[in-house]
DOKOLLO-619920 format. One record per residue (C-alpha): residue number from 1; residue in one letter; y, x, z. Coordinates in Angstrom, 1 decimal, decimal comma, always signed. Last residue first. Example, Ala and Ser with C-alpha at 12.3 -4.5 7.8 and 13.67 -1.06 7.14 Angstrom:
// DOKOLLO-619920
n=2; res=S; y=-1,1; x=+13,7; z=+7,1
n=1; res=A; y=-4,5; x=+12,3; z=+7,8
//
This chain:
// DOKOLLO-619920
n=87; res=X; y=+78,4; x=+167,4; z=+98,4
n=86; res=X; y=+81,9; x=+167,5; z=+97,9
n=85; res=X; y=+84,5; x=+167,2; z=+100,4
n=84; res=X; y=+88,4; x=+167,4; z=+99,7
n=83; res=X; y=+88,7; x=+167,2; z=+96,1
n=82; res=X; y=+91,9; x=+166,3; z=+94,7
n=81; res=X; y=+92,4; x=+163,0; z=+93,6
n=80; res=X; y=+91,6; x=+161,8; z=+90,2
n=79; res=X; y=+93,7; x=+160,1; z=+87,7
n=78; res=X; y=+93,2; x=+161,8; z=+84,3
n=77; res=X; y=+89,4; x=+160,9; z=+84,0
n=76; res=X; y=+90,1; x=+157,9; z=+81,5
n=75; res=X; y=+89,4; x=+155,2; z=+83,9
n=74; res=X; y=+86,2; x=+152,7; z=+84,7
n=73; res=X; y=+87,2; x=+150,2; z=+87,5
n=72; res=X; y=+85,3; x=+149,4; z=+90,6
n=71; res=X; y=+87,3; x=+147,6; z=+93,4
n=70; res=X; y=+86,8; x=+147,1; z=+96,9
n=69; res=X; y=+87,7; x=+144,9; z=+99,7
n=68; res=X; y=+86,6; x=+144,7; z=+103,3
n=67; res=X; y=+86,5; x=+142,8; z=+106,4
n=66; res=X; y=+85,8; x=+143,2; z=+110,1
n=65; res=X; y=+83,6; x=+145,9; z=+110,1
n=64; res=X; y=+82,1; x=+146,4; z=+113,2
n=63; res=X; y=+82,0; x=+149,2; z=+115,9
n=62; res=X; y=+79,4; x=+149,6; z=+118,5
n=61; res=X; y=+78,0; x=+152,7; z=+117,1
n=60; res=X; y=+75,1; x=+153,7; z=+115,4
n=59; res=X; y=+76,4; x=+153,9; z=+112,0
n=58; res=X; y=+80,0; x=+152,2; z=+111,2
n=57; res=X; y=+80,1; x=+152,2; z=+107,5
n=56; res=X; y=+76,3; x=+152,7; z=+107,3
n=55; res=X; y=+75,9; x=+149,2; z=+108,9
n=54; res=X; y=+73,1; x=+148,1; z=+106,4
n=53; res=X; y=+75,3; x=+145,1; z=+104,7
n=52; res=X; y=+78,7; x=+147,4; z=+104,8
n=51; res=X; y=+76,6; x=+150,4; z=+103,1
n=50; res=X; y=+74,6; x=+148,2; z=+100,7
n=49; res=X; y=+77,9; x=+146,2; z=+99,2
n=48; res=X; y=+79,6; x=+149,5; z=+98,6
n=47; res=X; y=+76,6; x=+150,9; z=+97,0
n=46; res=X; y=+76,1; x=+147,7; z=+95,2
n=45; res=X; y=+79,7; x=+148,0; z=+93,8
n=44; res=X; y=+78,6; x=+151,7; z=+92,1
n=43; res=X; y=+75,5; x=+150,1; z=+90,9
n=42; res=X; y=+77,3; x=+147,2; z=+89,1
n=41; res=X; y=+80,0; x=+149,9; z=+87,6
n=40; res=X; y=+76,7; x=+151,7; z=+86,0
n=39; res=X; y=+75,4; x=+148,8; z=+84,5
n=38; res=X; y=+78,7; x=+147,6; z=+83,1
n=37; res=X; y=+79,2; x=+151,2; z=+81,7
n=36; res=X; y=+76,2; x=+151,3; z=+79,8
n=35; res=X; y=+73,4; x=+153,5; z=+80,2
n=34; res=X; y=+72,1; x=+156,1; z=+77,4
n=33; res=X; y=+72,5; x=+159,4; z=+79,2
n=32; res=X; y=+75,6; x=+158,0; z=+81,1
n=31; res=X; y=+76,6; x=+161,3; z=+82,3
n=30; res=X; y=+78,9; x=+160,2; z=+85,5
n=29; res=X; y=+81,7; x=+161,4; z=+86,8
n=28; res=X; y=+82,8; x=+159,9; z=+89,8
n=27; res=X; y=+86,0; x=+159,6; z=+92,0
n=26; res=X; y=+86,0; x=+158,2; z=+95,5
n=25; res=X; y=+88,6; x=+156,7; z=+97,5
n=24; res=X; y=+87,9; x=+155,7; z=+101,1
n=23; res=X; y=+90,6; x=+153,6; z=+102,4
n=22; res=X; y=+90,8; x=+153,0; z=+106,3
n=21; res=X; y=+92,4; x=+150,5; z=+108,8
n=20; res=X; y=+91,6; x=+150,3; z=+112,3
n=19; res=X; y=+91,8; x=+147,0; z=+114,5
n=18; res=X; y=+93,6; x=+146,8; z=+117,8
n=17; res=X; y=+91,8; x=+147,1; z=+120,6
n=16; res=X; y=+91,7; x=+143,9; z=+123,0
n=15; res=X; y=+88,2; x=+142,7; z=+122,1
n=14; res=X; y=+87,0; x=+146,0; z=+123,1
n=13; res=X; y=+88,6; x=+146,0; z=+126,4
n=12; res=X; y=+87,4; x=+142,8; z=+127,2
n=11; res=X; y=+83,8; x=+143,6; z=+126,5
n=10; res=X; y=+84,4; x=+146,5; z=+128,7
n=9; res=X; y=+86,0; x=+144,4; z=+131,5
n=8; res=X; y=+83,0; x=+141,9; z=+131,2
n=7; res=X; y=+80,4; x=+144,6; z=+131,3
n=6; res=X; y=+81,9; x=+146,2; z=+134,6
n=5; res=X; y=+82,2; x=+142,8; z=+136,1
n=4; res=X; y=+78,4; x=+142,2; z=+135,3
n=3; res=X; y=+77,5; x=+145,4; z=+136,9
n=2; res=X; y=+79,4; x=+144,6; z=+140,2
n=1; res=X; y=+77,7; x=+141,3; z=+140,3
//
């Protein structure tokens, strides 16, 4: 009975936590090598969908994605963010 109370207490704590909000910005320069922009745009959109569907966003944690939105747009390359982490 005590273990069940601990589980219930933990579940109430997690349910009472406020959501966290994040924005991920990714600027990509691609050498298309004959691939059209629509195809490459589709691939970038698929990366987002796959990351959410496969649990990559939250990894091996109990956290869950409540909602997400994304946009992929082709730019002229002049509005890039400073690189913080390149791999």
